C-alpha positions in Angstrom: -36.2 23.9 -7.8 -39.1 21.4 -6.5 -38.8 17.7 -5.7 -39.7 16.7 -9.5 -36.5 18.5 -10.7 -33.8 17.1 -8.0 -33.5 14.0 -6.7 -30.5 12.1 -5.3 -30.3 8.5 -4.6 -28.1 7.5 -1.9 -27.3 3.6 -1.7 -25.6 1.8 1.5 -24.1 -1.2 -0.3 -23.5 -4.3 1.9 -22.5 -2.2 5.1 -22.4 -5.6 7.2 -21.0 -4.0 10.2 -24.6 -2.2 10.7 -26.7 -3.9 8.3 -27.5 -7.4 6.8 -28.9 -5.6 3.6 -28.7 -3.0 0.7 -30.5 -0.1 1.3 -31.8 2.8 -0.7 -32.7 6.3 0.4 -34.0 9.1 -2.1 -33.5 12.6 -0.9 -34.7 15.9 -2.5 -32.8 19.1 -2.5 -33.9 20.2 1.1 -32.6 16.6 2.1 -36.0 15.3 3.1 -36.2 11.6 2.7 -38.9 10.7 -0.2 -38.2 7.0 -0.9 -36.3 4.4 1.1 -36.2 0.6 1.0 -33.8 -2.5 1.2 -32.9 -5.8 0.4 -32.3 -8.3 3.4 -29.7 -10.8 2.0 -30.7 -13.4 4.2 -34.4 -13.2 3.8 -34.6 -11.7 0.1 -31.9 -13.9 -1.1 -32.3 -17.4 0.3 -30.6 -19.2 -2.8 -27.0 -18.0 -1.2 -28.1 -19.4 2.4 -26.6 -23.0 1.8 -23.0 -21.9 2.3 -23.5 -18.8 4.5 -23.8 -18.2 8.2 -26.5 -15.5 9.0 -26.0 -12.0 7.6 -24.8 -12.8 3.9 -21.5 -13.8 5.5 -19.3 -17.2 5.1 -17.1 -18.1 7.8 -14.4 -20.7 6.7 -13.3 -23.7 8.5 -10.4 -21.8 10.1 -13.0 -19.3 11.7 -10.5 -16.8 10.5 -11.4 -16.2 6.7 -14.6 -14.6 6.1 -16.0 -13.7 2.9 -19.1 -12.6 0.9 -20.3 -13.8 -2.7 -20.1 -11.0 -4.9 -23.1 -12.1 -7.0 -25.2 -11.7 -3.8 -24.5 -8.0 -3.9 -25.1 -7.6 -7.6 -28.5 -9.6 -7.3 -29.7 -7.4 -4.2 -29.0 -4.4 -6.7 -31.1 -6.0 -9.3 -34.0 -6.7 -6.6 -33.9 -3.2 -5.1 -34.0 -1.2 -8.6 -36.9 -3.7 -9.7 -38.5 -2.8 -6.5 -38.2 0.9 -6.8 -39.5 0.6 -10.3 -42.6 -1.8 -9.7 -43.3 1.1 -6.8 -43.8 3.7 -9.1 -40.7 5.6 -8.1 -39.8 7.9 -11.0 -36.2 7.1 -11.4 -36.1 9.4 -14.5 -35.8 12.2 -12.1 -33.1 11.2 -10.4 -30.0 13.6 -10.9 -27.4 12.2 -9.0 -26.4 8.8 -7.3 -23.9 8.0 -4.7 -23.4 5.3 -2.0 -21.5 3.9 0.6 -20.0 0.1 1.4 -18.7 -1.7 3.6 -15.0 -0.7 4.7 -12.2 -3.0 3.9 -14.3 -5.6 1.5 -12.5 -6.2 -1.8 -13.9 -7.3 -5.3 -11.5 -8.8 -8.1 -12.4 -8.4 -11.7 -11.5 -11.1 -14.2 -9.7 -10.0 -17.2 -12.0 -8.7 -19.9 -14.7 -8.2 -17.6 -14.9 -4.5 -18.5 -16.3 -5.3 -21.9 -19.0 -7.3 -20.2 -19.7 -4.6 -17.9 -20.0 -1.9 -20.5 -22.0 -3.9 -22.9 -24.5 -5.5 -20.2 -27.8 -6.3 -22.3 -30.8 -4.3 -20.7 -32.7 -7.4 -21.4 -31.2 -9.3 -18.5 -30.7 -8.4 -14.9 -27.0 -7.4 -14.3 -26.7 -10.5 -11.9 -27.0 -12.8 -15.3 -24.6 -10.9 -17.4 -21.8 -10.6 -14.7 -21.8 -14.3 -13.8 -18.2 -14.8 -15.1 -16.7 -11.8 -14.4 -15.0 -12.4 -10.9 -11.6 -14.0 -10.5 -12.5 -14.5 -6.7 -16.2 -15.4 -6.4 -16.5 -14.7 -2.5 -14.9 -11.5 -1.4 -12.6 -11.0 1.6 -14.6 -8.6 3.8 -14.1 -6.5 7.0 -14.5 -9.5 9.4 -11.3 -11.5 8.0 -8.7 -12.1 10.2 -6.6 -14.6 8.3 -3.8 -12.3 6.9 -1.4 -12.0 10.3 1.6 -13.2 8.4 1.0 -10.9 5.5 0.5 -7.7 8.2 3.9 -8.7 9.6 5.3 -9.0 6.6 4.2 -5.4 5.2 5.4 -3.8 8.6 8.7 -5.3 8.1 9.1 -4.4 4.6 8.3 -0.4 5.1 10.6 0.0 8.2 8.0 -1.1 11.1 4.5 -0.6 12.4 4.7 3.3 13.3 6.3 3.9 9.8 3.6 2.1 8.2 1.0 4.2 10.2 2.8 7.4 9.3 2.4 6.6 5.6 -1.3 5.0 5.4 -2.6 6.1 8.5 -2.7 2.8 10.3 -0.5 0.0 11.1 -1.0 -3.3 9.3 -4.6 -4.8 10.0 -5.8 -8.2 8.9 -9.1 -6.8 7.3 -7.2 -4.0 5.1 -7.3 -4.8 1.8 -3.4 -4.7 0.9 -2.9 -7.5 3.1 -5.7 -9.4 1.7 -4.5 -9.0 -1.6 -1.3 -10.2 -0.7 -2.6 -13.3 0.6 -4.6 -14.1 -2.4 -1.1 -13.5 -4.2 0.6 -15.7 -2.1 -1.8 -18.5 -2.1 -3.3 -18.2 -5.6 -0.8 -16.1 -8.0 -2.6 -17.5 -10.8 -6.0 -16.0 -9.7 -4.2 -12.8 -9.0 -2.6 -12.5 -12.3 -6.3 -13.2 -14.0 -7.2 -10.1 -12.0 -7.5 -7.0 -14.2 -9.1 -4.6 -11.6 -9.3 -4.9 -7.7 -12.3 -2.8 -6.4 -13.4 -2.0 -3.0 -16.9 -2.9 -2.2 -17.6 0.8 -2.6 -16.1 1.5 -6.0 -17.3 -2.2 -7.2 -20.6 -0.7 -6.6 -20.0 2.8 -8.2 -18.5 0.5 -11.2 -22.0 -1.2 -11.7 -23.8 2.1 -12.2 -20.9 3.5 -14.3 -20.8 0.8 -16.5 -16.9 1.0 -16.2 -14.3 0.5 -13.7 -14.9 3.3 -10.9 -11.9 4.7 -8.9 -11.5 4.0 -5.3 -11.7 7.5 -3.4 -9.1 9.0 -1.1 -11.2 8.1 1.9 -11.9 4.4 1.5 -8.6 4.0 0.0 -6.9 5.0 3.2 -8.5 1.8 4.8 -6.3 -0.2 2.7 -2.5 0.0 4.2 -1.7 1.1 0.6 -2.7 4.7 0.3 0.2 7.4 1.0 -2.4 9.6 2.9 -0.3 12.8 2.7 0.3 12.7 -1.1 -3.0 11.0 -2.1 -1.2 8.7 -4.2 -0.3 4.7 -3.8 2.5 4.0 -1.8 5.1 2.4 -4.1 6.9 0.6 -0.9 3.6 -1.0 0.4 2.4 -1.9 -3.2 5.7 -3.7 -3.6 5.4 -5.5 -0.3 1.9 -6.8 -1.3 2.1 -7.8 -4.8 3.6 -7.3 -8.6 1.8 -5.0 -10.7 -0.8 -3.6 -8.3 -0.8 -0.1 -9.2 -2.1 -0.7 -12.6 -5.0 -3.2 -10.9 -5.9 -0.4 -8.7 -6.3 2.6 -10.7 -5.7 6.2 -9.6 -7.4 7.3 -6.5 -9.6 10.2 -6.6 -11.3 12.7 -4.3 -14.3 11.4 -2.5 -16.6 14.1 -3.8 -15.6 13.5 -7.4 -18.4 13.3 -10.1 -17.2 10.1 -12.1 -19.6 10.3 -15.1 -23.0 9.9 -16.3 -25.0 6.7 -15.4 -24.5 3.7 -18.0 -27.0 3.4 -20.7 -28.2 -0.1 -19.5 -29.8 1.7 -16.5 -31.6 4.1 -18.8 -33.0 1.4 -20.8 -33.7 -0.9 -18.4 -35.1 1.0 -15.4 -35.8 4.5 -17.1 -33.0 6.6 -15.6 -32.3 10.0 -17.2 -29.0 9.4 -19.3 -27.8 12.7 -17.6 -27.9 11.3 -14.2 -24.4 11.8 -12.7 -22.4 9.4 -10.7 -20.7 10.7 -8.0 -17.8 8.7 -6.3 -19.0 5.9 -3.6 -17.3 5.9 -0.2 -16.6 3.6 2.5 -19.2 3.5 5.2 -16.9 5.1 8.2 -16.3 8.0 5.8 -19.8 8.3 4.8 -20.8 8.6 8.4 -18.6 11.6 8.9 -20.3 13.1 5.7 -23.8 12.2 6.5 -23.6 13.6 10.2 -22.1 16.8 8.7 -19.1 17.1 10.9 -17.2 20.1 10.6 -13.7 20.8 11.7 -13.0 20.2 15.4 -16.5 18.4 15.6 -16.4 14.8 17.3 -19.2 12.2 16.9 -19.5 9.1 19.1 -21.6 6.0 17.8 -22.3 4.0 21.2 -22.9 0.7 19.8 -21.7 -2.9 20.7 -18.5 -1.6 19.8 -18.1 2.4 20.4 -16.7 4.3 17.5 -15.4 7.8 17.5 -15.5 10.0 14.5 -13.2 12.9 14.5 -12.3 15.8 12.0 -8.5 16.8 12.3 -6.6 19.2 10.7 -3.2 17.9 11.5 -3.3 14.3 12.5 -0.5 12.4 14.4 -0.8 8.5 13.1 -0.2 6.2 16.0 -0.3 2.3 16.5 -3.8 2.5 17.7 -6.7 4.2 15.7 -7.0 5.1 12.0 -6.4 8.3 10.0 -8.3 8.5 6.9 -8.8 11.0 4.3 -11.6 13.4 4.9 -14.5 12.4 2.4 -15.7 16.1 2.5 -12.4 18.1 2.5 -9.8 16.3 0.8 -7.1 18.8 2.4 -8.2 17.7 6.0 -8.4 14.3 7.7 -10.8 12.2 10.0 -9.8 9.8 12.8 -11.5 6.6 13.4 -11.0 5.0 16.9 -12.9 1.6 17.7 -13.5 0.3 21.2 -14.8 -3.4 21.3 -16.1 -3.1 24.9 -19.1 -0.8 24.4 -22.9 -1.2 25.0 -22.4 -4.9 26.1 -20.2 -3.7 28.7 -22.4 -0.9 29.9 -25.4 -3.5 30.0 -23.5 -5.7 32.4 -22.7 -3.2 34.5 -26.5 -2.0 34.5 -27.7 -5.5 35.3 -25.2 -5.9 37.9 -25.7 -2.3 39.8 -29.0 -1.3 38.7 -31.2 -4.2 38.5 -31.3 -4.0 34.6 -33.1 -0.7 34.7 -31.4 2.4 32.6 -33.7 4.5 34.8 -31.8 3.3 38.1 -28.6 3.6 36.1 -29.1 7.2 35.2 -30.2 8.1 39.0 -27.2 6.1 40.2 -25.0 8.2 38.0 -26.3 11.6 38.5 -26.0 10.9 42.5 -22.0 10.7 42.1 -20.1 13.9 41.5 -17.8 14.3 38.4 -14.4 12.9 39.2 -15.8 10.3 41.2 -14.1 11.2 44.1 -10.7 9.9 42.7 -12.1 6.4 42.1 -11.3 5.2 38.3 -12.1 1.9 36.7 -11.2 0.3 33.4 -13.9 -2.2 32.2 -12.9 -4.7 29.4 -14.9 -8.0 29.4 -13.1 -8.8 26.0 -10.0 -8.0 24.6 -9.9 -4.5 23.7 -8.7 -2.8 20.4 -7.6 0.4 22.0 -5.7 -0.4 23.9 -5.0 -4.1 23.8 -6.1 -4.9 27.2 -8.6 -7.3 28.9 -10.2 -7.6 32.8 -11.7 -5.3 35.2 -9.4 -2.8 36.8 -10.3 -0.4 39.7 -8.3 2.2 41.6 -9.4 4.0 44.4 -8.2 8.0 45.0 -5.0 6.8 46.6 -4.1 4.9 43.0 -4.7 1.5 45.0 -6.0 -1.4 43.1 -9.4 -2.4 44.6 -11.4 -5.4 44.1 -14.6 -3.7 44.0 -16.8 -0.3 44.4 -20.2 0.3 45.6 -22.7 0.1 42.9 -23.0 3.7 42.3 -19.3 4.4 42.3 -18.9 1.6 39.7 -21.4 3.2 37.4 -19.6 6.5 37.4 -16.3 4.7 37.1 -17.5 2.8 34.2 -18.8 6.0 32.3 -16.0 8.3 33.1 -13.6 5.4 32.3 -14.8 4.7 28.8 -15.2 8.6 27.9 -11.6 9.5 29.4 -10.0 6.7 27.3 -11.6 8.1 24.2 -10.6 11.5 25.0 -7.1 10.3 25.4 -6.6 8.3 22.5 -8.1 10.8 20.5 -5.4 13.5 21.6 -2.8 11.1 20.9 -4.1 11.0 17.2 -3.8 15.0 17.0 -7.3 15.8 18.4 -7.5 19.1 20.2 -9.8 19.7 22.7 
């Protein structure tokens, strides 16, 4: 089977944590990348910049509410497909299409929108056809932290934070979709009642290609504070705590590897896709990272970014108040754990600047000059309020467990690195990971 017989397109749809763009990658059956391109929200869609901050994000006046315009995402899709077509890429050879969207963002389809989506004219960009389809024009996204009261109400309704974590894999978080829905219902009940379907960014993107409302997959759905992660169904108690009639608006969740159906005729007529091209369920960016890194049972991956993120494949998780348990996108019978540490690379860079003259080479030499265990010297380094655990400040302890004000430079460097990685191991074990 050659390249001309099998091409899979993978879309990264508005994953704003790592990208301020829509990306497309085409791979062949050997997983070789044969095409990639992107649409940058700020640069390529300047018409949305009037009300946006940098990166396609609108930060509201309360500094807590953060949204992105739905039509910006739709127009970005129009643009990237036009770019592919004009480049000479043969879209008729694409046999399957899937993608990832930023986790925790949500899209609200207005009543009657299913017909518009299904019958979109191939003579028009999709952006033009869908202009009136959304009851909420600017979607709440992962950066939003305006739902503290809704989080408290949800935890109280189900018997506490730990019980909510036991059901859904996480205690209540402001950015999680259930709490965002509860806020919309509380503040704009008429808007909620006008909504016939609520999508995540991932299932929204899949819906655009399917020409119908795509279901939410288990993995992305388990980042909503709504999915019963053990039974793979919506939790009735969580739904009832957020808004009435919510189950119907969400649809039935499906395994992350589900084939949803053939591509909409719109894409065959406008871009030349084969009618046989299959749409595979889209998922969230975090589950997609686990799948993309091809992790297997017992594997662990660490992303060392501005925030450090830990991905784990877990057979028997133990949900806790810190961290998240999500359904595994590769194997529906297992789970993935996600831990995020806010004090990541910026913290390491500060210690590098303070103790190694800003040089990573000097930093590495200093680290290598000290012994594992650091002779009992230990440090916890939080320039900003940490997520896991909730703590702030610089805390140093010597081998006698006495708090000290400072370390020699090389001891400081090892204390930082060992402290960060020991914390990752401890919190991973709390979630059920076995070293």
